C-alpha positions in Angstrom: 140.9 146.6 138.8 142.3 147.3 135.1 143.4 143.4 134.9 140.0 142.5 136.6 138.2 144.2 133.8 140.5 142.9 131.2 139.6 139.2 132.3 136.5 139.6 132.2 136.4 141.0 129.4 138.2 138.2 127.8 136.4 135.9 129.7 133.2 137.1 128.3 134.6 137.6 124.2 135.9 134.0 124.5 132.0 132.7 125.6 131.0 134.4 122.8 133.8 132.7 120.2 132.1 129.4 122.1 128.7 130.3 121.5 128.9 131.2 118.2 131.4 128.3 117.3 128.4 126.1 118.6 125.8 127.9 116.8 127.8 127.6 113.8 127.7 123.5 114.2 124.7 123.0 114.5 123.7 124.9 112.0 126.5 122.8 109.8 125.3 119.8 111.1 121.4 120.5 110.4 122.0 121.4 106.7 123.6 118.0 106.4 121.4 116.1 108.0 118.9 117.7 106.0 120.2 117.1 102.9 121.1 113.6 104.3 116.8 113.0 104.5 116.6 115.3 100.9 118.5 112.4 99.2 117.2 109.2 100.8 113.3 111.0 100.7 114.1 111.3 96.7 115.1 107.8 96.6 112.8 106.0 98.2 109.4 108.5 96.6 111.3 106.8 93.0 112.0 103.8 93.9 108.2 102.8 95.8 107.3 105.0 92.7 109.0 102.4 90.3 107.1 99.4 92.3 103.2 101.0 92.1 103.8 101.2 88.1 105.5 98.0 87.9 102.5 96.5 89.5 100.4 98.0 87.6 101.9 96.8 84.2 101.1 92.9 85.7 97.8 91.1 85.3 95.6 90.7 88.7 96.9 87.4 89.0 100.5 88.3 89.7 99.7 91.1 91.6 100.0 90.6 95.6 100.3 93.3 97.6 99.5 92.7 101.8 95.8 94.5 102.7 97.1 95.6 106.3 95.5 98.6 108.1 92.1 98.6 105.2 94.2 99.8 103.0 97.2 98.0 100.1 100.6 98.2 101.2 103.8 95.9 100.1 106.8 95.7 101.2 110.4 96.7 99.8 113.2 95.8 101.1 112.6 94.4 104.1 109.7 97.6 104.6 105.5 97.7 104.6 104.9 100.5 102.5 101.8 102.1 101.8 102.5 104.4 98.6 103.3 107.9 98.1 102.1 111.4 98.5 102.7 114.2 96.7 102.1 118.2 96.9 102.3 120.1 93.3 102.0 123.5 95.4 105.5 122.5 97.2 107.1 120.4 95.4 106.8 117.3 97.1 106.8 113.8 96.7 107.7 111.3 99.7 106.8 107.5 100.1 104.8 106.5 102.8 105.9 103.7 105.5 103.3 102.2 106.7 104.2 102.4 110.7 106.7 105.3 111.9 109.3 105.3 114.6 112.6 107.8 114.1 115.0 105.5 111.8 111.8 106.0 109.6 111.3 109.8 109.9 114.6 110.3 109.2 114.4 108.3 105.3 110.6 110.1 104.8 107.1 110.5 106.0 105.3 107.5 107.9 101.7 106.4 108.4 100.8 107.4 112.0 97.1 106.4 112.8 93.7 105.6 110.4 93.3 104.9 106.1 92.0 106.1 102.7 89.2 103.2 103.3 88.4 105.0 106.6 89.0 108.1 105.4 91.3 108.9 108.7 94.7 109.3 107.6 96.6 110.1 109.2 100.6 111.0 107.7 103.6 112.2 110.4 106.8 113.7 109.2 110.0 115.4 110.3 110.2 119.4 110.0 113.8 119.0 107.6 113.4 122.1 105.3 113.2 119.2 102.6 110.4 117.5 103.8 107.7 118.5 105.9 108.4 122.4 107.1 107.3 122.9 103.8 103.6 122.2 105.1 104.0 125.7 106.2 103.4 127.3 102.4 100.5 125.5 102.0 96.3 127.3 101.8 92.6 126.4 102.0 92.5 124.7 97.8 95.5 123.5 97.6 95.9 119.8 96.1 97.4 116.9 98.4 97.8 113.1 96.5 98.0 110.0 98.1 98.5 106.9 96.0 98.9 104.1 97.8 100.4 99.9 96.6 98.2 99.1 94.8 98.4 102.7 91.9 95.0 104.2 93.2 95.3 107.8 93.7 93.2 109.9 95.9 93.2 113.8 95.9 92.4 115.8 99.1 92.0 119.6 99.3 93.9 121.2 102.2 90.8 123.1 104.5 92.7 124.7 107.4 96.0 124.3 109.0 96.4 124.0 112.4 98.9 124.1 115.7 97.9 120.7 118.2 99.9 120.0 121.6 101.7 117.8 120.8 100.5 115.5 124.2 97.5 115.8 122.2 96.8 112.7 120.4 92.7 112.9 121.2 92.5 116.3 119.1 95.3 114.9 116.7 92.9 112.0 115.3 89.3 114.0 116.4 87.6 116.3 113.8 86.4 113.8 111.5 89.3 115.0 108.6 89.4 112.6 105.7 93.5 113.4 105.7 95.5 114.8 108.0 99.4 115.7 107.9 102.2 117.1 110.2 105.4 118.2 112.1 106.6 119.2 115.0 107.1 123.3 115.9 110.6 123.9 116.1 110.5 124.1 119.8 109.2 120.1 119.6 106.2 120.8 121.7 103.0 120.9 119.4 102.4 119.7 115.8 102.3 122.2 112.9 98.9 120.5 110.7 97.5 120.9 107.6 94.1 119.1 107.7 92.8 118.1 104.3 89.5 117.1 102.8 88.7 114.2 99.8 87.9 116.0 96.6 85.2 114.9 94.6 87.0 116.3 91.9 88.9 112.4 91.1 92.7 112.9 91.3 
């Protein structure tokens, strides 16, 4: 009987240790992935800001942006970018890809839908601690800036935050919001969303 209890105790102890090791491994994997994301995102944001600055210095005849999705975009290193997003409150500045896929989302944020020209822009980003997870710290009245590849900056203000079901596409694109920013919740089943309106004051 004692041997049986000892065996069970040992099995439980080993199982517990394996679970702890697994959790530790997952923690360090996520930490490493988040650090790699931050490095890539900072590099991309700097590159896109530089491209915009260089474009501003050119004459109109030299400017060759691509007009796509009713806003000024531009190819850089084989990918199309819309510009960059700046959120002072959470110290976040990120390049915005013109389309979204998992490869792009592992480096920065992406346009999911709409355009500033039609006041229905939606930008998606992964829930990295150095990325769109910071959206949870935003409050109504906080400022958000979007600068397109032509150097045009639009100022927005946060109006509300909400959680939307991950399959509710209509819920994400409806409501008449000028700008929406979203990321997955921890479980991945819902979308934490920040709704913004274009500010009357200049950016």
